[in-house]
N, C-alpha and C positions, 0 to 999 in steps of 0.2 A: 504493500500500500504506500502510495506517495503522499507525504505530508502536504497538506494544503495550507497549513499555518506554520509560521516560523516560531520555534521555541528558543528561549534564552534562559540559561541557568544563572541565577544570581547567588553568589557564594560569599559567605562571610568566613574569613580565615585569619589565622594569627601566625606570623613568622613562617610563611611557607614559600617554597620555590614554585612559581606559577606553572611552569611546564611540567614539573613532577606531579603537582597536584592535579592538573588537568588529566594526566595519564592515570593516576591512581583512582580518580573519580569516574573514569571512563566517559569523559565529556566527548560527545559526538555532534554537538550543535554549537551555535553561538553561546557565549557565556561571558559574564562579568565577575571577576574576582576582586574583592576588596580585601587587601592584605594588610592587617594591622601589624606594623613592625617598627624599626628604628630609623626609617628613611621615607622620603617622598619619591615617587617615580611612576612611570607608565611603561608598559610593554605589551606587545601583541604576540600571541602564539597561535599558529595555524593548527587546526584539527581537521579531521576527515570531513565533518559536516559544516564547518564554519570557522570562526575565529574566537579566541579567548582574549578578552581585554583585561589586563591586570592593573589596578590602581593601588599603589602602595601608599600608606599614610601612617603618620605617627600617632594620631589621635586614636583612643581606645573606646570601645563600647559597641556591642553587637547591634543595637538599634541604629547607631550612627552608620555603621558599615552597611546595614541593609538599606537604609535610606540612600546612601551614596550609590550603591549598586542600582537601586531603582531609578535614581536620577539619570544614570547612563544607559538604562535599558532602551531598546529601540525596535523590538520585535512584536509579534502578535500576542504571544503567550509567554509569561515569565513563570519560572519555577524557582522558588526560594530553596536554598540548600546550605549545607554546612560541609566543612572540610572532611568529615568522617563518613560521608555518604558515598557509596559505590552504586552508580546508576546501571540499570540493565541496558543492554545494547540497543533495545528497541523502545527506550523510554519516550522518544519523540513520537513515534507512531502511536504508542498507547495513549499519551496525553491528547494528541490530535483526535484520536477516535473517541475519546471521552467527550470532547467538546462537540464533535459531530452528533453524538447521541443526546447531548444536552445543550442544544443551541441557545436556550434561554439563560444559561449559566454565565455569570460574570466571573465566578471563582469555582474551582473544583478541588476538593481535598482528597488526596490519593493515599494509598497504602505504601508504607515503607517497612520492611522487616527489621525488627530490633530484638535485642536480648529480652527474655521474659521479665527480668527485673526492671527494665526501662519501658515496658510496654504500657502506654496510656490509652490506646485505641486500636481498633482494627475494624474497617468497614466491611460488614458482612453483606450489605445490600446497598443499592443506590437510594439515597434519601435526601431530603431538603435539610439544610443546616439552619437552625434558628437560635433564639436566645437560650433555649433549654439545653442545647447539645454542642455548643461551639467550643467549650472550654478545654477540651482534652487534646487539641491538635497542636503539634509542634510546627515550626516554620517549614521544615523539609517536607511536610505534607501539603503545603499550599501552592497551588497554581492559580493564575489569574490572567484575565485579559488585561493587557497593559492599558488600553484605552479606558477601560472601566475604572481602574485604579486612579488614573490621571483625572478623569472627570469627577470622581468622588473626593479627590484631594485628601487621601489618607496617607499616613506614614507611620513608621514605628516610633514608639515612645523612647526618649533618651534617658528616662529615669530607671528603666527596668532592664534586666538582662546582664550577661557577662560584661564586665568592665564598667558597669553603671552603678549608681548609688544603691539600688535595690536589686536583689539577686536574680529574680526571674519573674515571668509573667508577661513579657513583652508580646509574645505570640497571641495570648488570649486578648490582650488589649487591642492589638491590631485587628483581629477578627471581629471583636465587638464593634470597633469603629467602622469596619466595612459593613456590618449589618445595620448600624445606625445610619450610614450613608445610603442605605437602600439597595446595596448590591445583592444579587441573587446568588446563593451559595449552595452547592451540593457536595455530598460525600459520594465517592465512587469506589468500586471494588478493585479497580486496576492497581497492580503493584509495580512500582517503577524502580525499586532498588532496595538496598539494605544498609544498615548502619554498622560500621566497624566499632567494636567495643573499645572504649577508652575511659579514662577517669573523667568524671564530670568536671566541667569548667566552672560550675557555680555551686553545686551541692557538696557540702562538707559535714552534713549531719543535722539532726533535729535539735538545734541549739537556739539560744535566745534570738539571734539575728534571723534565723529561718522564720520563726513565728512572728516576729515583729515586722519583717519584710512582707510576709504573707498578709498581715493585717493592712498594711499600706495598700497592697494590691487589691484587697477586697473593697477598700474604700473607693478606689477608682472604678472597679468593675460593678459594684452593687449599690453604692451610695447609701441611702437610708436603711437598706436591708443588710448591710455589711455585718453587723453584730450577730443577728440570729443565724445568718449563713456561716459565719465563722464558727459559731457553736456547733452547728450541724456538721461542718467539715471536720472538726476535731473529734466529735463523737464517732463519726463513721470510721476515722483513721486512727483512733486512740491506741489500738493494740500495736500498731506499727510506729507511730510517731511519738507516743507519750511514755516510752520506756525510761528515758533519762529525766525528762521534765514532766512532772505530773500534769494531768489534764487541766486542773484549775489554773496552774501557773501559765500553761500554754495559752489558755483563753485570755488571761490578763495581758499577756504579751501581744496577742493579736489585737486586743482592744487598744493597747498603747499605739500600735501601728496604725489602726484606724483613725485615732485622734491625730497622729502625726500627718497622715494623708490629708485630713481636713485642713490642717494648718499650712500645707504647701500651697503656694500661690498659683502654680501652673505645673503641668506635666512636662 
């Protein structure tokens, strides 16, 4: 099947050689790599199905790097990705077919295989994404029509994620903002690659900062409903998350984070 849409992979990386990374990830289409390192620079690497543009920058933060990649995107469909994802050889064909099946979709969230300990979702069927089911998806599951993202004027938060003030949650905020902007979003069963196991860049345990940061995130995600939803979150995950820090203290830490979020002037 010949792809009728151009796919571009938008990759956030840290201290990587662009040519080696493109080969490791099995990039076969256009791509933009934003490499957070100790220098500024630009280079292009030819690949079998297009070219890889690599922008090196000293500034840190996964949100900033994803926004920078999105700024330089120029194709029909973009696929957000990370340096530890290995794409299947027919990922372009699979993504194009998904959009042909769902012509009304502005965004399609696809499957990527991960280790069981890191699994947060797996799409068993094709279904609409809404405010009740958007929160489990990581960036590497997200594909989108570039024109739709540009018209919606959405971008990643600079407050959350690796290299930012708060540890994680940037993907959920991005998807929430896309829904608020009216973009039509679907989950699809197609699998486009797998994640190589590595140490997490943000998770270091269920400590004070984890719960406080999660509270800040809940303020931005849920507003007035943040406190009861924080309590529900902790109760559901208490056996896993509250072994070192008791449930009551974890709840107080999340409420501290919610109050901190209310005090922030902007995201």
